[in-house]
C-alpha positions in Angstrom: -0.5 -0.4 -0.1 1.5 3.1 -0.8 0.7 6.6 1.4 0.4 10.1 0.2 3.2 12.3 -0.7 5.3 9.1 -1.8 6.5 9.5 -5.8 5.4 6.3 -7.5 5.8 5.4 -11.7 4.4 3.2 -14.0 6.0 -0.6 -14.3 7.0 0.9 -17.5 6.6 4.5 -17.4 9.6 7.4 -17.1 6.6 9.4 -16.0 7.3 10.2 -12.1 3.9 11.1 -10.1 2.4 12.3 -6.6 0.8 10.0 -5.1 -2.6 12.5 -3.6 -5.4 10.1 -2.4 -7.1 6.6 -2.5 -10.7 5.5 -3.8 -11.3 2.6 -1.8 -14.1 0.9 -3.2 -12.8 1.4 -6.8 -10.7 -1.0 -9.0 -7.9 2.4 -10.4 -7.8 3.2 -6.4 -4.8 4.7 -6.4 -4.8 8.7 -7.4 -1.8 10.8 -8.9 -1.0 14.2 -9.8 2.5 15.3 -11.9 3.4 17.8 -14.2 3.3 17.3 -18.3 6.0 19.0 -20.5 3.8 22.1 -21.2 3.5 22.6 -17.0 -0.2 21.7 -17.2 -1.2 19.4 -13.8 -2.5 16.4 -15.0 -4.5 14.2 -12.7 -4.4 9.7 -13.2 -6.0 7.0 -11.3 -4.1 3.7 -11.1 -4.3 0.6 -9.4 -2.1 0.0 -7.0 -0.4 -3.4 -9.2 0.4 -1.1 -11.8 3.2 1.4 -10.2 5.5 1.5 -8.0 8.0 3.7 -5.4 10.3 5.7 -7.2 14.0 5.4 -4.9 14.4 8.8 -4.6 
């Protein structure tokens, strides 16, 4: 289980995202946020099994 504020990324991706919340009743329950190359803040939802913790 991840915690709010942790940095994660998809297994085969390179985009580092920050965990901002959870929706426990849904399959895609980890809510993440990141800034794209144009400076736009993007929010996404993923299954926990799709993500891995980023070592910093």
